[in-house]
Kinemage of the C-alpha trace (Angstrom):
@kinemage 1
@onewidth
@group {chain A} dominant
@subgroup {mainchain}
@vectorlist {calphas} color= white
{ca met a 1} P -0.772 -6.947 43.057
{ca asn a 2} L -4.544 -6.694 42.432
{ca lys a 3} L -4.013 -4.017 39.797
{ca ser a 4} L -1.430 -6.196 38.066
{ca ile a 5} L -3.812 -9.154 38.048
{ca val a 6} L -6.536 -7.023 36.418
{ca leu a 7} L -4.123 -5.883 33.712
{ca leu a 8} L -3.026 -9.451 33.170
{ca cys a 9} L -6.611 -10.523 32.621
{ca gly a 10} L -6.954 -7.810 29.994
{ca leu a 11} L -3.766 -8.992 28.341
{ca ala a 12} L -5.035 -12.555 28.223
{ca val a 13} L -8.246 -11.426 26.533
{ca ala a 14} L -6.326 -9.302 24.032
{ca ile a 15} L -3.958 -12.135 23.187
{ca thr a 16} L -6.548 -14.865 22.808
{ca gly a 17} L -9.047 -12.691 20.917
{ca phe a 18} L -12.601 -13.956 20.559
{ca ala a 19} L -12.889 -17.638 21.206
{ca glu a 20} L -15.886 -18.007 18.936
{ca ser a 21} L -14.080 -16.481 15.934
{ca glu a 22} L -11.926 -18.399 13.517
{ca pro a 23} L -8.266 -17.318 13.473
{ca leu a 24} L -7.487 -14.688 10.857
{ca thr a 25} L -4.797 -15.498 8.278
{ca leu a 26} L -2.644 -12.963 6.457
{ca glu a 27} L -4.307 -13.693 3.108
{ca gln a 28} L -7.726 -13.084 4.643
{ca ala a 29} L -6.499 -9.808 6.125
{ca leu a 30} L -5.117 -8.701 2.754
{ca glu a 31} L -8.404 -9.548 1.036
{ca leu a 32} L -10.373 -7.571 3.627
{ca ala a 33} L -8.039 -4.608 3.172
{ca arg a 34} L -8.409 -4.667 -0.609
{ca asn a 35} L -12.202 -4.783 -0.318
{ca asn a 36} L -12.535 -2.106 2.375
{ca ser a 37} L -9.828 0.442 1.537
{ca pro a 38} L -11.202 3.901 0.582
{ca glu a 39} L -7.785 4.825 -0.834
{ca leu a 40} L -7.827 1.825 -3.119
{ca arg a 41} L -11.400 2.590 -4.134
{ca ala a 42} L -10.379 6.147 -5.058
{ca ala a 43} L -7.486 4.853 -7.204
{ca gln a 44} L -9.848 2.437 -8.951
{ca leu a 45} L -12.261 5.276 -9.715
{ca tyr a 46} L -9.427 7.392 -11.137
{ca glu a 47} L -8.533 4.507 -13.435
{ca gln a 48} L -12.161 4.105 -14.524
{ca ser a 49} L -12.376 7.841 -15.142
{ca ala a 50} L -9.301 7.685 -17.379
{ca glu a 51} L -10.829 4.774 -19.294
{ca lys a 52} L -14.006 6.783 -19.873
{ca gly a 53} L -11.848 9.632 -21.147
{ca val a 54} L -10.584 7.422 -23.979
{ca ala a 55} L -14.114 7.127 -25.357
{ca ala a 56} L -14.406 10.919 -25.513
{ca ala a 57} L -10.966 11.499 -27.029
{ca gly a 58} L -10.489 11.881 -30.765
{ca val a 59} L -14.149 11.823 -31.756
{ca trp a 60} L -15.417 13.864 -34.665
{ca ile a 61} L -16.466 17.445 -33.913
{ca asn a 62} L -20.213 17.861 -34.319
{ca pro a 63} L -21.345 19.759 -37.445
{ca thr a 64} L -22.942 23.202 -37.131
{ca leu a 65} L -26.400 23.962 -38.514
{ca ile a 66} L -26.572 27.439 -40.095
{ca phe a 67} L -29.438 29.631 -41.274
{ca glu a 68} L -29.026 33.010 -42.998
{ca ala a 69} L -31.582 35.508 -44.253
{ca glu a 70} L -30.881 38.653 -46.331
{ca gly a 71} L -33.124 41.473 -47.552
{ca val a 72} L -35.960 40.601 -45.228
{ca gly a 73} L -38.773 43.064 -44.493
{ca gly a 74} L -37.768 45.892 -46.794
{ca asp a 75} L -41.359 46.436 -48.093
{ca asn a 76} L -43.153 45.111 -45.064
{ca asp a 77} L -43.348 41.753 -46.799
{ca leu a 78} L -41.096 39.477 -44.801
{ca phe a 79} L -40.767 36.623 -47.223
{ca ser a 80} L -41.463 37.754 -50.787
{ca glu a 81} L -38.151 39.638 -51.441
{ca gly a 82} L -35.586 37.970 -49.144
{ca glu a 83} L -32.800 35.458 -49.648
{ca tyr a 84} L -32.530 32.448 -47.351
{ca thr a 85} L -29.756 29.939 -46.847
{ca val a 86} L -29.844 26.718 -44.829
{ca gly a 87} L -26.750 24.523 -44.534
{ca leu a 88} L -24.201 22.634 -42.460
{ca lys a 89} L -20.601 23.423 -41.537
{ca gln a 90} L -18.101 20.757 -40.528
{ca lys a 91} L -14.602 21.224 -39.152
{ca phe a 92} L -12.029 18.674 -40.302
{ca gln a 93} L -9.042 18.420 -37.989
{ca arg a 94} L -5.693 18.075 -39.722
{ca gly a 95} L -2.276 17.024 -38.540
{ca gly a 96} L -3.502 13.830 -36.878
{ca lys a 97} L -5.096 15.743 -33.987
{ca arg a 98} L -7.740 13.102 -33.304
{ca lys a 99} L -5.254 10.229 -33.259
{ca lys a 100} L -2.850 12.125 -31.019
{ca glu a 101} L -5.583 13.157 -28.606
{ca arg a 102} L -6.644 9.547 -28.283
{ca asn a 103} L -3.037 8.454 -27.758
{ca thr a 104} L -2.715 10.931 -24.870
{ca ala a 105} L -5.905 9.556 -23.313
{ca leu a 106} L -4.582 5.993 -23.585
{ca arg a 107} L -1.351 7.022 -21.839
{ca ser a 108} L -3.476 8.520 -19.036
{ca val a 109} L -5.106 5.113 -18.552
{ca asp a 110} L -1.670 3.525 -18.239
{ca val a 111} L -0.611 6.061 -15.612
{ca ala a 112} L -3.793 5.522 -13.595
{ca gly a 113} L -3.452 1.738 -13.822
{ca tyr a 114} L 0.105 1.698 -12.526
{ca ala a 115} L -0.811 4.215 -9.814
{ca leu a 116} L -3.515 1.777 -8.700
{ca ala a 117} L -0.940 -1.029 -8.605
{ca glu a 118} L 1.300 1.177 -6.440
{ca lys a 119} L -1.552 1.792 -4.011
{ca met a 120} L -2.250 -1.931 -3.794
{ca leu a 121} L 1.416 -2.627 -3.136
{ca gly a 122} L 1.579 0.015 -0.409
{ca leu a 123} L -1.586 -1.300 1.204
{ca ala a 124} L -0.244 -4.868 1.188
{ca glu a 125} L 2.956 -3.653 2.850
{ca ala a 126} L 1.070 -1.785 5.579
{ca val a 127} L -1.210 -4.763 6.303
{ca arg a 128} L 1.705 -7.194 6.422
{ca glu a 129} L 3.649 -4.974 8.818
{ca ala a 130} L 0.661 -4.507 11.119
{ca phe a 131} L -0.089 -8.233 10.963
{ca val a 132} L 3.498 -9.149 11.917
{ca glu a 133} L 3.433 -6.651 14.789
{ca val a 134} L 0.283 -8.209 16.264
{ca val a 135} L 1.582 -11.768 15.853
{ca tyr a 136} L 4.903 -10.751 17.418
{ca leu a 137} L 3.121 -9.285 20.435
{ca gln a 138} L 0.893 -12.371 20.675
{ca glu a 139} L 3.947 -14.643 20.778
{ca asn a 140} L 5.751 -12.315 23.160
{ca gly a 141} L 2.708 -12.297 25.413
{ca gln a 142} L 2.603 -16.088 25.356
{ca val a 143} L 6.195 -16.264 26.631
{ca gln a 144} L 5.403 -13.737 29.338
{ca thr a 145} L 2.307 -15.701 30.332
{ca glu a 146} L 4.449 -18.820 30.714
{ca gln a 147} L 6.917 -16.773 32.751
{ca glu a 148} L 4.103 -15.589 34.971
{ca glu a 149} L 2.927 -19.165 35.573
{ca leu a 150} L 6.473 -20.220 36.352
{ca gly a 151} L 6.946 -17.211 38.634
{ca arg a 152} L 3.865 -18.136 40.630
{ca ala a 153} L 5.154 -21.689 40.939
{ca phe a 154} L 8.475 -20.342 42.201
{ca val a 155} L 6.673 -18.309 44.858
{ca glu a 156} L 4.820 -21.416 46.058
{ca val a 157} L 8.023 -23.476 46.132
{ca ala a 158} L 9.853 -20.763 48.075
{ca lys a 159} L 7.027 -20.510 50.582
{ca arg a 160} L 6.919 -24.274 51.100
{ca arg a 161} L 10.674 -24.480 51.579
{ca his a 162} L 10.581 -21.603 54.043
{ca ala a 163} L 7.713 -23.206 55.977
{ca ala a 164} L 9.616 -26.509 56.088
{ca gly a 165} L 12.754 -24.778 57.316
{ca gly a 166} L 14.728 -25.461 54.157
{ca gly a 167} L 14.667 -21.942 52.753
{ca ser a 168} L 14.977 -18.389 53.964
{ca glu a 169} L 12.457 -15.577 54.003
{ca leu a 170} L 14.743 -13.764 51.549
{ca glu a 171} L 14.069 -16.417 48.930
{ca val a 172} L 10.324 -15.848 49.306
{ca val a 173} L 10.770 -12.087 48.879
{ca gln a 174} L 13.025 -12.597 45.858
{ca ala a 175} L 10.505 -14.952 44.245
{ca glu a 176} L 7.677 -12.476 44.796
{ca leu a 177} L 9.844 -9.669 43.391
{ca glu a 178} L 10.536 -11.657 40.218
{ca leu a 179} L 6.820 -12.282 39.806
{ca glu a 180} L 6.090 -8.562 40.185
{ca lys a 181} L 8.714 -7.777 37.534
{ca ile a 182} L 7.012 -10.200 35.142
{ca leu a 183} L 3.625 -8.627 35.800
{ca phe a 184} L 5.080 -5.165 35.292
{ca ser a 185} L 6.503 -6.062 31.845
{ca gln a 186} L 3.158 -7.578 30.841
{ca thr a 187} L 1.326 -4.298 31.471
{ca cys a 188} L 3.542 -2.610 28.864
{ca cys a 189} L 2.926 -5.434 26.406
{ca leu a 190} L -0.837 -5.009 26.821
{ca gly a 191} L -0.853 -1.400 25.625
{ca glu a 192} L 1.354 -2.195 22.636
{ca leu a 193} L -0.832 -5.127 21.628
{ca val a 194} L -4.061 -3.146 21.794
{ca ala a 195} L -2.511 -0.329 19.720
{ca ala a 196} L -1.256 -2.825 17.116
{ca gln a 197} L -4.685 -4.480 16.930
{ca glu a 198} L -6.345 -1.101 16.435
{ca lys a 199} L -3.996 -0.289 13.567
{ca leu a 200} L -4.536 -3.631 11.829
{ca ala a 201} L -8.306 -3.450 12.270
{ca ser a 202} L -8.326 0.034 10.746
{ca leu a 203} L -6.330 -1.149 7.723
{ca ile a 204} L -8.599 -4.100 6.982
{ca gly a 205} L -11.786 -2.149 7.682
{ca ile a 206} L -13.312 -3.954 10.660
{ca pro a 207} L -13.900 -2.860 14.277
{ca ala a 208} L -10.976 -3.677 16.576
{ca lys a 209} L -13.302 -5.512 18.966
{ca lys a 210} L -14.166 -7.957 16.164
{ca leu a 211} L -10.552 -8.699 15.297
{ca pro a 212} L -9.930 -12.391 16.059
{ca lys a 213} L -6.653 -13.978 17.042
{ca leu a 214} L -4.176 -14.079 14.182
{ca thr a 215} L -2.561 -17.205 12.818
{ca ala a 216} L 0.595 -17.226 10.720
{ca pro a 217} L 3.723 -19.343 10.111
{ca tyr a 218} L 5.665 -16.880 12.253
{ca tyr a 219} L 8.528 -19.286 12.918
{ca asp a 220} L 9.073 -20.172 9.236
{ca leu a 221} L 11.427 -18.080 7.115
{ca glu a 222} L 11.777 -18.533 3.365
{ca thr a 223} L 14.839 -18.319 1.138
{ca phe a 224} L 14.840 -15.842 -1.757
{ca glu a 225} L 16.424 -17.079 -4.963
{ca ser a 226} L 16.808 -13.790 -6.844
{ca leu a 227} L 16.901 -10.293 -5.415
{ca val a 228} L 17.303 -8.212 -8.578
{ca leu a 229} L 14.850 -5.376 -9.062
{ca asp a 230} L 12.457 -6.104 -11.906
{ca asp a 231} L 11.681 -3.360 -14.415
{ca ser a 232} L 8.021 -4.340 -14.134
{ca his a 233} L 7.801 -2.737 -10.676
{ca pro a 234} L 4.662 -0.515 -10.648
{ca thr a 235} L 6.576 2.624 -9.642
{ca leu a 236} L 8.960 2.267 -12.571
{ca gln a 237} L 6.095 1.409 -14.905
{ca arg a 238} L 4.127 4.441 -13.758
{ca leu a 239} L 7.096 6.732 -14.421
{ca asn a 240} L 7.527 5.141 -17.845
{ca ala a 241} L 3.840 5.765 -18.545
{ca glu a 242} L 4.118 9.376 -17.369
{ca ala a 243} L 7.062 9.918 -19.713
{ca glu a 244} L 5.086 8.456 -22.612
{ca lys a 245} L 2.111 10.621 -21.695
{ca ala a 246} L 4.327 13.718 -21.724
{ca arg a 247} L 5.592 12.746 -25.183
{ca ala a 248} L 2.044 12.194 -26.410
{ca gln a 249} L 1.018 15.600 -25.053
{ca ala a 250} L 4.011 17.146 -26.824
{ca gln a 251} L 2.967 15.619 -30.152
{ca gln a 252} L -0.608 16.733 -29.550
{ca ala a 253} L 0.597 20.298 -28.881
{ca his a 254} L 2.677 20.325 -32.068
{ca ala a 255} L -0.360 19.279 -34.103
{ca gln a 256} L -2.163 22.459 -33.008
{ca asp a 257} L 0.012 24.433 -35.431
{ca val a 258} L -1.658 22.644 -38.347
{ca ser a 259} L -4.727 24.628 -39.463
{ca asp a 260} L -8.066 22.873 -39.523
{ca leu a 261} L -10.275 22.892 -42.617
{ca leu a 262} L -13.809 24.222 -42.299
{ca leu a 263} L -16.239 23.109 -45.037
{ca gly a 264} L -19.810 24.233 -45.446
{ca ala a 265} L -22.637 23.295 -47.830
{ca gly a 266} L -26.274 24.260 -48.064
{ca tyr a 267} L -29.344 25.352 -49.956
{ca lys a 268} L -30.031 28.987 -50.944
{ca tyr a 269} L -33.416 30.324 -51.972
{ca glu a 270} L -34.018 33.745 -53.631
{ca ala a 271} L -37.667 34.621 -53.162
{ca ala a 272} L -37.781 37.462 -55.754
{ca gly a 273} L -36.770 35.243 -58.637
{ca asp a 274} L -37.919 32.005 -57.102
{ca ile a 275} L -34.397 30.655 -57.602
{ca asn a 276} L -32.985 27.646 -55.746
{ca thr a 277} L -29.205 27.155 -55.660
{ca phe a 278} L -26.638 24.962 -53.936
{ca val a 279} L -23.901 26.845 -52.073
{ca phe a 280} L -20.489 25.650 -50.877
{ca ala a 281} L -17.909 27.331 -48.599
{ca ala a 282} L -14.402 26.505 -47.396
{ca ser a 283} L -12.108 28.286 -44.950
{ca met a 284} L -8.800 27.667 -43.201
{ca pro a 285} L -7.038 29.811 -40.565
{ca ile a 286} L -3.563 31.066 -41.396
{ca ser a 287} L -1.037 29.983 -38.777
{ca phe a 288} L 1.528 32.738 -38.428
{ca ser a 289} L 2.558 31.974 -34.832
{ca lys a 290} L 3.823 28.479 -34.016
{ca arg a 291} L 2.824 28.164 -30.377
{ca gly a 292} L 2.486 24.402 -30.628
{ca arg a 293} L 6.152 24.042 -31.525
{ca ala a 294} L 7.206 25.712 -28.254
{ca glu a 295} L 4.734 23.618 -26.265
{ca gln a 296} L 6.106 20.489 -27.950
{ca ala a 297} L 9.652 21.371 -26.896
{ca ala a 298} L 8.485 21.925 -23.311
{ca gly a 299} L 6.615 18.612 -23.317
{ca leu a 300} L 9.608 16.672 -24.614
{ca leu a 301} L 11.762 18.198 -21.870
{ca arg a 302} L 9.203 17.074 -19.295
{ca ala a 303} L 9.335 13.567 -20.745
{ca asp a 304} L 13.137 13.524 -20.469
{ca ala a 305} L 12.895 14.762 -16.882
{ca val a 306} L 10.498 11.960 -15.986
{ca arg a 307} L 12.841 9.449 -17.629
{ca ala a 308} L 15.698 10.738 -15.500
{ca glu a 309} L 13.482 10.517 -12.420
{ca arg a 310} L 12.664 6.943 -13.368
{ca asp a 311} L 16.365 6.050 -13.617
{ca glu a 312} L 17.044 7.594 -10.199
{ca thr a 313} L 14.064 5.774 -8.707
{ca his a 314} L 15.363 2.503 -10.142
{ca arg a 315} L 18.727 3.130 -8.483
{ca gln a 316} L 17.117 3.920 -5.125
{ca leu a 317} L 14.824 0.891 -5.229
{ca gln a 318} L 17.705 -1.411 -6.105
{ca ala a 319} L 19.695 -0.030 -3.149
{ca glu a 320} L 16.698 -0.515 -0.856
{ca leu a 321} L 16.317 -4.088 -2.080
{ca ala a 322} L 19.979 -4.845 -1.385
{ca gly a 323} L 19.676 -3.306 2.087
{ca ala a 324} L 16.500 -5.238 2.890
{ca ala a 325} L 18.135 -8.461 1.704
{ca ala a 326} L 21.121 -7.858 3.978
{ca leu a 327} L 18.863 -7.148 6.957
{ca tyr a 328} L 16.803 -10.238 6.223
{ca met a 329} L 19.812 -12.528 6.014
{ca gly a 330} L 21.254 -11.092 9.237
{ca ala a 331} L 17.995 -11.412 11.181
{ca arg a 332} L 17.395 -14.887 9.764
{ca ala a 333} L 20.865 -16.024 10.804
{ca gln a 334} L 20.337 -14.568 14.270
{ca ala a 335} L 16.986 -16.322 14.629
{ca glu a 336} L 18.424 -19.655 13.482
{ca met a 337} L 21.323 -19.330 15.931
{ca gly a 338} L 18.899 -18.625 18.752
{ca lys a 339} L 16.720 -21.583 17.836
{ca lys a 340} L 19.495 -24.128 17.234
{ca asn a 341} L 22.166 -23.082 19.745
{ca leu a 342} L 21.263 -20.500 22.356
{ca ile a 343} L 17.789 -21.589 23.470
{ca pro a 344} L 18.653 -25.315 23.779
{ca lys a 345} L 21.726 -24.431 25.881
{ca ala a 346} L 19.696 -22.044 28.034
{ca glu a 347} L 17.018 -24.722 28.538
{ca gln a 348} L 19.701 -27.191 29.574
{ca ala a 349} L 21.208 -24.659 31.986
{ca tyr a 350} L 17.815 -23.974 33.515
{ca glu a 351} L 17.035 -27.656 34.007
{ca leu a 352} L 20.437 -28.193 35.649
{ca ser a 353} L 19.893 -25.173 37.893
{ca arg a 354} L 16.469 -26.386 38.944
{ca ala a 355} L 17.717 -29.893 39.682
{ca gly a 356} L 20.715 -28.509 41.560
{ca tyr a 357} L 18.542 -26.151 43.566
{ca glu a 358} L 16.284 -28.991 44.662
{ca val a 359} L 19.256 -30.880 46.135
{ca gly a 360} L 20.890 -27.757 47.558
{ca arg a 361} L 23.781 -27.427 45.064
{ca phe a 362} L 22.641 -24.059 43.614
{ca ser a 363} L 21.178 -20.987 45.261
{ca trp a 364} L 17.811 -19.437 44.598
{ca leu a 365} L 19.453 -16.510 42.792
{ca glu a 366} L 21.217 -18.900 40.401
{ca leu a 367} L 17.923 -20.600 39.596
{ca ile a 368} L 16.171 -17.286 38.976
{ca ala a 369} L 19.054 -16.084 36.803
{ca ala a 370} L 18.921 -19.246 34.668
{ca gln a 371} L 15.159 -18.951 34.242
{ca gln a 372} L 15.344 -15.248 33.342
{ca his a 373} L 18.173 -15.893 30.888
{ca leu a 374} L 16.072 -18.524 29.125
{ca ala a 375} L 13.082 -16.184 28.935
{ca asp a 376} L 15.243 -13.345 27.556
{ca leu a 377} L 16.644 -15.611 24.844
{ca arg a 378} L 13.158 -16.764 23.843
{ca ile a 379} L 11.960 -13.172 23.579
{ca gly a 380} L 15.129 -12.265 21.671
{ca tyr a 381} L 14.414 -15.123 19.260
{ca ile a 382} L 10.889 -13.811 18.698
{ca glu a 383} L 12.247 -10.290 18.135
{ca ala a 384} L 14.804 -11.572 15.604
{ca leu a 385} L 11.976 -13.301 13.745
{ca lys a 386} L 10.047 -10.040 13.734
{ca glu a 387} L 13.006 -8.162 12.219
{ca ala a 388} L 13.361 -10.881 9.595
{ca his a 389} L 9.665 -10.710 8.724
{ca leu a 390} L 9.777 -6.898 8.418
{ca ala a 391} L 12.783 -7.133 6.100
{ca arg a 392} L 10.948 -9.826 4.142
{ca ile a 393} L 7.968 -7.496 3.758
{ca glu a 394} L 10.265 -4.820 2.327
{ca ile a 395} L 11.659 -7.377 -0.122
{ca leu a 396} L 8.151 -8.435 -1.174
{ca lys a 397} L 7.209 -4.796 -1.798
{ca leu a 398} L 10.295 -4.214 -3.930
{ca lys a 399} L 9.631 -7.459 -5.815
{ca ala a 400} L 6.069 -6.147 -6.397
{ca glu a 401} L 4.370 -9.078 -4.659
{ca gly a 402} L 0.989 -8.283 -3.174
{ca ile a 403} L -0.832 -6.669 -6.104
C-alpha cells in the first residue's frame, strides 16, 4: 500500500504539472516546435542555399587577360627585337545556356521550398499527436484519481458498516481490493504519462521538467465540410517542382551541344619596326558528338517518372484521407454515443445502486460493479475522443493545415 501511495503522489505531480506555470496550449506548443526544431532549421538553410544559387546561375563568364611575347632575347636584347601582344578573350555562350541554367536554379528553389513545407507539416503532425497523447493521459488520470477518492470512501463506509454490525468483513476486504486495483492501474498510467511528456518536450525543444500542464478543447470535435485532397498539398507540389527541375536540367543538357563563341581582341607591338597594330581573334569548337541530346532524353524520362510518382502519391494520399475521415466519423459517433447515452445511464445506475445499498436492497458487489462500469465508460469515452483527435490530425496533415 505504501508503495502504491508513493506512485500515486508521483502521478499527481505529473498530471498537475508545475503550479506556477501557465497551461500550455497547442498553438504555443506548435510555435515552440517551429522555433526550436533542428530539422526545420536545416530545411530552411537548404532553401536559403538554393536561393543563393540563383544569384550565381547564368552570370557572364569572366573574360581572360592574355599576354604573348615572340622573338624575345635572340641577341641578348630582351625588348628591342620582340613582338608583344596584350588583349582580352571572352566566351559567349550560345543556345540559351545562361537562361536555362538560371531556370534550373529557380526550380531548385521551388523544390527546397516545398520540402520545407513538408517538414513543417510533419512536425505539426508529430506535435499534435504527442499533445493529444499527454492530454488523453491527463484526463484518464483525472478519472482514475476520482476513482481512487471514491474507492477510499467505499473502504471507510464498509468499515463503518462492519463496526456497526450492518456489514460483513468480506465487504471490507472487497472494498480494499477494489482500491488496490485502482492504485495498480494508476501506476501504469504514470509511466505512460511521463514517457508522453518526454516526447512532447523533446519535440518542442524544452526540458521535460519545465513542461507545464496542457490545456486543450479535448471534448470538442469539429465537423469537416470538404475532404477532397487539394493539389496544393506540399508533397504533390514538391513532386511537381522536381519534375519541372528535371525538365529544366534536360533543356540545359541539350544546350551543351551548341558550340560557344570565343572572341579575342588586343594590342600588338613589334619592337623592330616600332609598329603598333590591333589584333582580333575568333574561335568556335566543332560539335561532332551530341552528348547533350542523350542527356536531354534521359532527363525527360526522369521528369516523366517523377510525374508518374506524383500521380501515384496523389492516389495514396486521397485514399489515406478517405480512411482518416471514416475513422474520424466512427470515433466521433462513438464518443457522442458515450456522452449522450451510455454515461448518463451508467451514472443513473450507479446512483440507484448506491441508494439501494444504503437501504439494504442491493449488495456491496452490485454497488462496486455499477461504480466500475461507470468508470470504464468514462475512460472509454476519453479513449474514443483520443481516436477521433488522432484521425483529425491525419486529416489536417492531408489538408496541409499546420504550415
